[in-house]
Each structure stands twice: as C-alpha cells, then as structure tokens.
Phi, psi and omega in degrees: 000143175238165177235145176253127178252126180236139176235132172268094187298327180296333181275343184295134178256001175072033182291334176089002181300317182297317181293327178287324184276320184230068186294343177287337184245348184228145173214157175269136178226100185070235182258019179226153169274148182234133175279113185297135178061030180267158173259132183245146175259181184293344181265015179062036170255122183243144180209159172206161181248136179233157177288326180226147181290330180056222181277001184294330177294320176295322178297317179297318180294328182278345183294120184289340180251005176053045180267004178251125183241130179248128179228137174280142178245000000 
C-alpha cells in the first residue's frame, strides 16, 4: 500500500507544525510550508506518493487549517 500526500499551498499559513513533526517531508520556505520533492500544479496543489505515511498523518492532524490531505492508494 502507498499513500498520497497532498497540500493546498494557498491555504497554508506557515505555522510550521508539519515541518517540526515530519522534517524529512516538510520544510518552511518563506511564509509557507513546502512538501519536499512534491509535484505541484498551477493551482498550488502539491502532492507526492510515499510507501509509508510516517509522521505525515500527525503533521496533517496538527495543521490548523487542514491543508494537508492523506489518502491511501
């Protein structure tokens, strides 16, 4: 099983919770969090697929604006 992690970057307020919880997959860049090694479309939705969710579920749960979506594939 794999998981798809999607971030709606326009909704991100840059609180940094995701980067603190899952630093291998998230970093702060200016006033937004960035999903490391993600592919982004023109609407500022970025996603990537991983073999394991790791700490990303905790990062999604900690996000105050719920801009991180985790889906099983």
